[in-house]
C-alpha positions as CSV (number, residue, x, y, z in Angstrom):
1,M,18.5,-17.5,20.9
2,R,19.6,-14.8,18.6
3,V,17.3,-11.9,17.9
4,V,17.4,-10.1,14.5
5,T,15.8,-6.7,14.3
6,I,14.7,-5.5,10.9
7,D,14.5,-1.9,10.0
8,E,11.4,0.1,9.0
9,A,11.4,0.1,5.3
10,A,10.0,3.1,3.5
11,D,10.8,1.7,0.1
12,F,11.7,-1.5,-1.7
13,A,15.4,-1.0,-1.2
14,G,14.7,-1.1,2.5
15,V,12.7,-4.3,2.0
16,R,15.6,-5.9,0.1
17,A,18.0,-5.0,2.9
18,N,15.7,-6.5,5.5
19,I,15.3,-9.7,3.5
20,R,19.1,-10.0,3.1
21,K,19.7,-9.2,6.8
22,V,17.3,-12.0,7.9
23,A,18.5,-14.5,5.3
24,Q,22.1,-13.9,6.5
25,A,21.1,-14.4,10.1
26,L,19.4,-17.7,9.2
27,A,22.4,-18.7,7.1
28,Q,20.1,-18.9,4.1
29,P,21.5,-16.2,1.7
30,A,20.5,-18.1,-1.4
31,R,16.9,-18.3,-0.3
32,G,16.9,-14.6,0.6
33,E,18.2,-13.7,-2.9
34,A,15.4,-15.9,-4.4
35,L,12.9,-14.0,-2.4
36,V,14.4,-10.7,-3.6
37,R,14.3,-11.9,-7.2
38,D,10.6,-12.9,-6.8
39,M,9.8,-9.5,-5.3
40,D,11.6,-7.7,-8.1
41,G,9.8,-9.7,-10.7
42,R,6.5,-8.7,-9.2
43,L,7.5,-5.1,-9.2
44,A,8.6,-5.3,-12.8
45,R,5.2,-6.7,-13.8
46,A,3.4,-3.9,-12.0
47,R,5.6,-1.1,-13.2
48,G,3.8,1.8,-14.8
49,A,0.4,0.1,-15.0
50,W,-1.6,3.2,-14.0
51,G,0.4,5.7,-16.0
52,G,0.7,8.3,-13.2
53,D,-3.0,8.6,-12.3
54,S,-3.6,10.2,-8.9
55,V,-5.0,8.1,-6.0
56,L,-5.6,8.5,-2.3
57,Y,-4.8,5.6,0.0
58,L,-7.5,5.2,2.6
59,T,-8.0,2.9,5.7
60,P,-11.1,2.3,7.7
61,S,-9.6,4.3,10.5
62,G,-9.3,7.3,8.2
63,V,-5.6,7.1,7.9
64,T,-3.7,7.7,4.7
65,A,0.0,7.4,3.8
66,G,2.2,10.1,2.2
67,P,5.8,10.3,1.0
68,G,8.3,8.3,3.0
69,T,6.1,5.3,3.5
70,L,6.1,1.8,2.0
71,V,2.5,2.4,0.9
72,D,3.7,5.4,-1.1
73,A,6.4,3.3,-2.7
74,T,3.8,0.6,-3.5
75,L,1.5,3.0,-5.2
76,A,4.4,4.4,-7.2
77,A,5.5,0.8,-8.2
78,A,2.2,0.4,-9.9
79,G,2.4,3.7,-11.7
80,L,0.1,5.7,-9.3
81,T,0.8,9.2,-8.0
82,N,-0.1,9.6,-4.4
83,A,-2.6,12.3,-3.8
84,E,-1.4,12.7,-0.2
85,T,1.6,15.1,-0.2
86,R,2.2,15.3,3.6
87,P,4.9,12.9,4.7
88,G,4.3,9.8,6.8
89,Y,0.9,8.6,8.0
90,Q,-1.8,11.2,8.2
91,T,-5.5,11.4,9.2
92,V,-7.9,12.2,6.4
93,S,-10.4,14.9,6.9
94,L,-14.0,13.7,6.6
95,E,-15.0,17.2,5.7
96,G,-12.4,17.2,2.9
97,L,-13.7,13.9,1.6
98,A,-17.2,15.3,1.6
99,L,-16.4,18.6,-0.1
100,D,-13.7,17.5,-2.5
101,P,-13.6,13.7,-2.8
102,P,-10.6,12.2,-4.6
103,K,-11.3,10.8,-8.1
104,R,-9.8,7.4,-7.0
105,V,-9.0,5.7,-3.8
106,V,-7.1,2.6,-2.9
107,L,-8.4,0.9,0.2
108,G,-6.1,-0.8,2.7
109,F,-7.1,-3.0,5.6
110,F,-10.8,-3.0,4.7
111,D,-10.6,-6.8,4.8
112,S,-9.9,-6.8,8.5
113,F,-13.0,-7.0,10.6
114,Q,-11.0,-5.6,13.6
115,A,-9.9,-2.5,11.7
116,A,-13.2,-1.9,10.0
117,G,-15.4,-2.8,13.0
118,D,-14.7,0.2,15.2
119,A,-18.2,1.6,15.9
120,W,-16.9,5.1,16.6
121,G,-14.2,5.2,13.9
122,P,-14.3,7.1,10.6
123,G,-14.8,3.8,8.8
124,R,-18.4,3.8,10.0
125,H,-19.1,7.3,8.8
126,R,-21.3,7.6,5.7
127,V,-18.9,10.0,3.9
128,L,-16.0,7.6,4.1
129,K,-18.2,4.7,3.2
130,R,-19.5,6.5,0.2
131,V,-16.1,7.5,-1.0
132,A,-14.9,3.9,-0.5
133,R,-17.9,2.5,-2.4
134,E,-17.9,5.0,-5.3
135,R,-14.2,5.8,-5.8
136,A,-12.3,2.6,-4.9
137,V,-10.2,1.2,-7.7
138,A,-8.6,-1.5,-5.6
139,S,-8.7,-2.9,-2.1
140,L,-5.4,-4.2,-0.7
141,P,-5.5,-7.0,1.9
142,G,-4.0,-6.0,5.2
143,A,-1.6,-9.0,4.9
144,T,0.2,-7.2,2.1
145,L,0.5,-3.9,4.1
146,S,1.0,-4.7,7.7
147,C,4.8,-5.1,7.8
148,P,7.8,-3.7,5.8
149,F,8.2,-6.9,3.8
150,W,7.9,-8.3,0.3
151,G,4.1,-8.5,0.5
152,A,4.1,-4.9,-0.7
153,A,5.2,-6.1,-4.1
154,E,2.1,-8.3,-4.1
155,A,0.1,-5.2,-3.3
156,A,1.7,-3.5,-6.3
157,E,0.6,-6.4,-8.5
158,I,-2.9,-6.2,-7.2
159,L,-3.0,-2.5,-8.1
160,A,-1.5,-3.2,-11.5
161,A,-4.2,-5.8,-12.2
162,A,-6.9,-3.3,-11.4
163,A,-5.6,-0.7,-13.8
164,P,-7.9,0.2,-16.7
165,S,-6.6,-0.3,-20.2
166,R,-4.8,2.7,-21.6
167,G,-7.7,3.5,-24.0
168,S,-10.4,3.5,-21.3
169,R,-9.1,6.3,-19.1
């Protein structure tokens, strides 16, 4: 059995490279290219929907994602500006959320009982719950975020669909 290892993808160029790598290993380059075209179509439909509005990505475990992550690329694909400026994955300060809550948050993995069900985790804290309830503009399914794959383009489409019309901002 041949094992193919995909790379971590911090952007959609990396996702495209992974799709092509696996398609080549499976001797299915045409199917891989079809998947790339589908992903690129989703990204084109999502492009610019939010017009640069700022948002903080937030998980039930109190983690956010900054530059250099596929989450950051997904936010940008829908026209959002990531409020997290520290690179990589970071822990959100509950104190910061309480004292200076972001105007908008995008939730990730809140659909997963396992991730949201930690009795001691930040997701159970009233501050995080309040911010999630009052400031969420979209909730992305964990299935679109869990791996560096084309599902992130679906997440961008979900974000674009949640964008307010230009006149209502």
